[in-house]
C-alpha positions in Angstrom: 0.0 0.0 0.0 1.5 3.3 -1.1 -0.7 6.1 0.3 -4.1 5.5 -1.2 -2.7 3.4 -4.1 -2.7 -0.3 -3.9 0.2 -1.9 -5.8 0.5 -5.5 -6.8 3.6 -7.4 -7.8 5.0 -11.0 -7.9 8.2 -11.9 -6.1 9.9 -15.1 -4.9 10.5 -14.3 -1.3 10.0 -17.5 0.7 9.9 -21.3 0.8 7.0 -23.7 0.6 6.6 -27.4 1.2 4.0 -29.4 -0.8 2.8 -33.0 -0.6 0.1 -34.6 -2.7 -1.8 -37.8 -3.5 -3.7 -38.6 -6.7 -6.4 -41.2 -7.0 -7.8 -42.3 -10.4 -10.8 -44.6 -11.1 -12.1 -45.9 -14.4 -15.6 -47.4 -14.4 -17.8 -48.8 -17.1 -21.5 -48.3 -16.2 -24.0 -50.1 -18.3 -23.0 -50.5 -21.9 -23.3 -46.8 -22.8 -21.3 -45.0 -20.1 -17.6 -44.9 -19.2 -16.4 -42.8 -16.3 -12.9 -41.6 -15.5 -12.7 -39.9 -12.1 -9.6 -38.2 -10.5 -9.2 -36.9 -7.0 -6.1 -34.9 -6.0 -5.3 -34.1 -2.3 -2.5 -31.8 -1.5 -1.0 -30.2 1.6 0.8 -26.9 1.3 2.9 -25.1 4.0 4.2 -21.6 3.4 7.2 -20.6 5.6 7.2 -17.1 7.1 9.2 -14.5 5.3 9.7 -10.7 4.9 11.0 -8.3 2.3 11.3 -4.6 1.8 8.9 -3.0 -0.7 10.0 -0.4 -3.3 8.6 2.2 -0.9 10.9 1.1 2.0 8.1 -0.7 3.9 8.9 -4.0 5.7 6.4 -6.6 4.5 5.9 -9.7 6.7 4.2 -12.9 5.6 3.2 -15.2 8.4 3.7 -19.0 8.2 0.5 -20.7 7.1 -0.7 -24.1 5.8 -3.7 -25.7 4.2 -5.1 -28.9 2.9 -6.8 -28.6 -0.5 -8.3 -30.9 -3.0 -9.6 -31.1 -6.6 -11.8 -33.5 -8.4 -12.4 -34.2 -12.1 -15.0 -36.5 -13.7 -15.1 -37.3 -17.4 -18.2 -39.2 -18.6 -18.1 -40.7 -22.2 -21.4 -42.0 -23.4 -22.5 -43.9 -26.6 -26.3 -43.6 -27.1 -26.1 -45.4 -30.5 -23.5 -46.5 -33.0 -23.5 -43.0 -34.5 -24.2 -40.7 -31.6 -21.8 -40.1 -28.7 -20.9 -37.5 -26.2 -18.7 -36.4 -23.3 -19.3 -34.4 -20.2 -16.3 -33.1 -18.1 -16.7 -31.4 -14.7 -13.9 -30.1 -12.6 -13.9 -28.6 -9.0 -10.9 -27.1 -7.1 -11.3 -26.3 -3.4 -10.0 -23.0 -1.9 -6.1 -22.9 -2.0 -3.5 -21.2 0.0 -1.6 -18.3 -1.6 1.1 -16.1 0.1 -1.2 -13.3 1.3 -4.6 -15.0 1.3 -6.6 -17.6 -0.5 -7.7 -18.5 -4.0 -11.4 -19.3 -3.8 -13.0 -22.5 -5.0 -13.5 -23.0 -8.8 -15.9 -25.1 -10.8 -16.4 -25.7 -14.5 -18.2 -28.1 -16.8 -17.8 -28.8 -20.5 -20.1 -30.7 -22.9 -19.6 -32.2 -26.3 -21.7 -34.4 -28.6 -20.9 -36.0 -32.0 -23.2 -37.5 -34.7 -21.7 -39.5 -37.6 -23.3 -40.1 -41.0 -22.6 -42.0 -44.2 -21.0 -45.0 -42.5 -18.9 -42.7 -40.3 -17.3 -40.8 -43.1 -19.1 -37.6 -42.1 -19.2 -36.4 -38.5 -20.7 -33.3 -36.9 -19.5 -32.3 -33.4 -21.0 -29.7 -31.1 -19.2 -28.6 -27.9 -19.7 -26.0 -25.2 -16.9 -24.9 -22.9 -17.8 -23.6 -19.5 -21.4 -24.7 -19.8 -22.5 -23.0 -16.6 -20.4 -19.9 -17.2 -18.8 -20.5 -13.8 -15.1 -20.8 -14.5 -13.6 -17.8 -12.7 -10.5 -17.1 -10.7 -11.4 -15.4 -7.4 -8.7 -14.4 -4.9 -8.8 -12.7 -1.5 -5.6 -11.1 -0.4 -4.8 -9.0 2.7 -1.9 -7.4 4.5 -1.0 -4.4 6.7 -3.7 -1.8 6.0 -5.4 -3.5 3.0 -7.8 -6.2 2.0 -8.9 -6.9 -1.6 -11.0 -9.4 -3.5 -10.3 -9.9 -7.2 -12.3 -11.9 -9.8 -11.1 -12.6 -13.3 -11.8 -14.9 -16.2 -10.3 -15.3 -19.6 -13.4 -16.3 -21.5 -17.1 -16.9 -20.9 -19.2 -19.7 -22.3 -17.9 -20.8 -25.7 -19.7 -22.8 -28.4 -18.0 -24.7 -31.2 -19.1 -26.7 -34.2 -16.8 -29.1 -36.1 -17.7 -30.9 -39.4 -15.3 -33.6 -40.6 -15.3 -35.8 -43.7 -13.0 -38.7 -44.2 -11.9 -39.3 -47.8 -11.1 -42.9 -48.7 -10.3 -45.8 -46.3 -8.2 -44.7 -43.3 -7.8 -48.3 -42.0 -4.4 -49.9 -42.8 -4.5 -52.9 -45.1 -3.8 -56.4 -43.5 -0.5 -56.7 -45.3 0.6 -53.3 -44.0 -0.4 -54.2 -40.4 1.7 -57.4 -40.6 4.7 -55.5 -41.9 4.4 -52.9 -39.2 4.0 -55.6 -36.4 7.1 -57.4 -37.8 9.2 -54.2 -37.7 8.0 -53.4 -34.2 9.1 -56.9 -33.0 12.5 -56.5 -34.6 13.0 -53.0 -33.0 12.0 -54.4 -29.6 14.5 -57.2 -29.9 17.3 -54.8 -30.8 16.4 -52.2 -28.2 15.6 -49.7 -30.9 12.4 -47.7 -30.7 
């Protein structure tokens, strides 16, 4: 804080210790739904530190610690041989930053695809940030100030993709045998 002006800067001034654990689960539910779920747990400890500001003020940061977590779920579904989709949702709990906290974040994306003409033509529709909720909110405080900021790089976005495959993209049986033979030889010789 410089008089009535609040200045913000980034600086490496201290040490932190971090420990984490990641758990991943893949599940097939029914015949039409595959789920991939990820949970991350992490502990952060920020050591106390101090530094002189450009305006000759001594800034102290107290030691603090927190336990945070995040979760991600990706659901792939096949409603028919030609119609499929994916929903992805991600949540991050509040996290420790040097002079405050980064608030919780949540976002969800959705995509669907329909194929035509024996899968030569496909039309995909996707929506990023379906609920328009993906924002970065932080609360920081120090000697004589407290501030809350909110920012985001984009709002909800829609996309359409149309693809057409010309010709046969599957390898011929003779090419597959040749490729398998060369892979076996490379593995025997230690060559990738």
